[in-house]
N, C-alpha and C positions, 0 to 999 in steps of 0.2 A: 067335402068336409067344410063345415062352417069356419069363418075366419075368427070368430070370437068377438064379443062386443067391444072390448078395449082396443083390439087391433083394427076393427072396422071403423071406429071413431077416429083413431089415429090416422089411418090411411085416407079417410075422407078429408080430414083437415089438411093433410099434406098436399092434397090436390088443389085446395082453394086459398091457402094462406100465402102471403108474400114470402120471398126467398129468405129474408132474415128470420122470419118466424119459423120457417122450416128448419133452418139451422139450429134454432133454439130447441125445437121439438126433438130433433135427432140427438142433440147434446144431452137433453134430459133423459132420453131412452138409454143412451150408452153410459151415462153416469149411474143410472139405476142398475144396469147390468153389472157394472164394476163393483158397486156397493153390496149388491145382494148375492152375487155369485163369485166368491173369491177362491173357489176350488182350484187347486193347482193343476188338475187335469183338464181344465177348461181354458185353453190358451189360444185357441183359434176360433174365428167366427165366420169364415168363408164357406162357400158351398162345396168346395172340393173339385178335384179334376182327376179323371181316369187317364193315365198316360200310357201310350203303347211302348214308351222307352222306359225300361226298368231303372228306377232310381235307387241307388244304393244308400241305405239309411242306417244310422246307428240303432241299436236295439231300443234305446230309450225314445227314439223318434218314431218308431214303427206305428204306434197307435194313432198318430196324426198324419199318416202317409198321404191321404188324399188331399188334406189341407195344404201340406207342404208342397205337394206336386203342383198345386195351382200357383204358389209363389215361384217355384222353380221354373215352371213353364214361362212365366212372365219375364224372367231375367236371364235365362240360361244362354241366350244368344250373344251376350256381351261379357267382356272380361271385367270382373269387379276387383280383382286382387290389387291391393295397394291404392284403390281409388277412394275418394271422398264421396259418399253417397247419402241419400236421404229417403226415408219412407214417409209418405203423407197418408195419414189415416191408419196408424199402426194397431189400433185396438188394444188387445191384451198382450201384444208383443211377441207372440210365438213365431211369426214369420220373420220378423227382424232378427230375433235371436238365432234362428236357424241359418239365415243368410250370413250373419256376421261370423258365425263359427265355421260355416262350410266354405264360403267364398273368400274369406279373409280380406275384406276391404280395410283400408287404412283407418277409416272412421265411418260409422253408420249412425246418423242421427234420425231417430224415429219420432214423428210428431203425431199427436192426437188432440182433439178438442175436448176430450173428457179428462179432467184433472185426476179423477179417481183411477181411471185406466192407466194413466201415465205413472201414478204412484205405485200401482199394483205391479206393473211391468218393471219399473225401476228396482223394486224390492226383489222380484223374482230373478232378475238377470244381472244383479249388481257385480257378479264375478267376471263378466265379459268386458275386458278392458277397451275394446274398440266399439262398444255399443252404448248409446246414450238415448234416453227417452226424455222428450220435452213437450210441454204444452204448446199448441200452436193451431192457428186457424188456417185452413187450406186456402182461403181466399185472401189472406194477408200474411204470408209466410214470414217468420222471423229469421230470414236468411239474407245474407249480403248478396248483392248482384254478382253474377258470374263466379259462384263459390262452390258449386258441386259438379262432379263428373257424371253422376247418374242420379236420377230421381225416379222412384217407382211408386205405383199406386194400385192397390189390389181391392176390388169390390168395395169401394168406399165413396166414389165420386157421385153416385146416384143420390147420396144424402145431402149434397151441397146445394145451397140456395142460388149461388151464382157460379156456374161451372166455367163460364168464360173468364171470370176473374181468377179462378183457380189455375186454368191453363196458362194465362198470362204470367201468374206468379211463378209457375214452374219454369217457364221460358226465361224469365228474368234471372232466376237463381242458378240456372245451368251455365256452365262455361261453354264457349264455342266448341262444337264437336261433341258436346255432352248428349247423353241419351235419356229419353223419357220413355219408361216402360209402363204401359197402362192396360188394365184389364177390368172389365165391369160389364153390366148388362143394361140394355136400353131397348125401347121399341123402335121400329123402323124409322119413323119420322124424327125422333129425338136423336138417334144415332147419326142420321144424315146431317143434322144441324151441328152436332158435336164434331163430326168429320171436318166440316167446313171451318169450325172454330180452330181446330188443330192447324189447318193450312193457313188460315188468315193470321194466326198468331205468329207464324214464321217457321213452324216445324216442317221438316221433310219426313214423310212417312216411308220408313224403310220396309216395313212389312205389316200386314194386318191379316187376322184370321177370325173366322167364326168358330167358336169352341163350344157352342151350345150342347152338342151331343156329348162331349166329354164331361161337361159339368152336370148334365142331366143323368148320365150314367153314374156319376159319383153320388148324386142325390139318391138315386135308387139303391146304390150299394150300401149306404150308411143310414138309410131310412129307419130301419127297425131299431138300430142302436140309438138314434136321435129320439125317437118316440119313447123308448124305454127310459132314456136319461131324463127327458122332460117329465115323464110320468112320476119318476122317483124323486125329483128334486124341485119341481115347480108347484106352487099352490094351485089347487083345482081351478080357481077362478081365472088364472092366468095361463093355463095350459094351452088353450087354442091360440092365444096370442103368441106364445113362444113357438108353437109349431109353425105358425105363419112366418115368423121371423126366420126360423131355421129352414124354411122351404121344404117341409116334409110333403109326402105325396098327398094330393088332394087339396092343397092350399093354393091360393090365387097365383102366387109366383111360380110354383111348380107347374100348374096347369097352363100358365101363359108360355112357359118354355115348351111344354108338350105341344101346344097348339100352334106355335110359331109366332105368337103375338109379342113375345120377348125373345131377344137373342143375346147371347153372351159373346163379347168381343175381346180381342187382344191386339193392341197396337204397339209397335216398336218405332220410335221416332228419334230424330237427331236435330239438335239446334245448329243451324248453319252459321 
């Protein structure tokens, strides 16, 4: 499957431009998504996760099961009840909303660098008293030192121009003994560098897993519905670009997962 001219140009530029420019490009893309697609049923943007542990969901959440399972997999090993937590890169807010109502943290502040996405999520989830959406740059977080018990990040950090700055900001913002839950995809060389950044920053790695198979299974499971949704809601000239972004079968990201050139990882860390 071809990538589509807009997506091909975008991907090429991402490889050659400086980090700050990459940040601006991703910001532009997510602003565009938030402005153009305000459908209430489009609240998640991750690839999903097939879980062998049956997760009990409310009927209203069932259509988003696979996306919710990726969030749940990332944070389920720690106790969030009564904690002050933050999500970095919350997108349209579906994951933050589900965690806030399911795990009952004292306060969940969800940050995104798309002001339109933040406004959209704030309007959608205004009735949740322990949930707040704010504009914020992952590489310069508007958080006080030692202020959060848990910070989590789901399929977002591959967009950042300076990942080392992001990891240092998370470490600074966590209280001693606080947890950093991270999940995203990388190629082998980039993941090895990121692993070293985690350690050099001062985190202790509690556990790590390769979850590529579970994510790939999810992409296969929801492939047809994604293609149908894109076909029905996206202009013809942008369809292939949206298919690339969504990771449908035959696109470069999907094929990289299949071939082993890309792997999806989950790390649970603690600030000592």
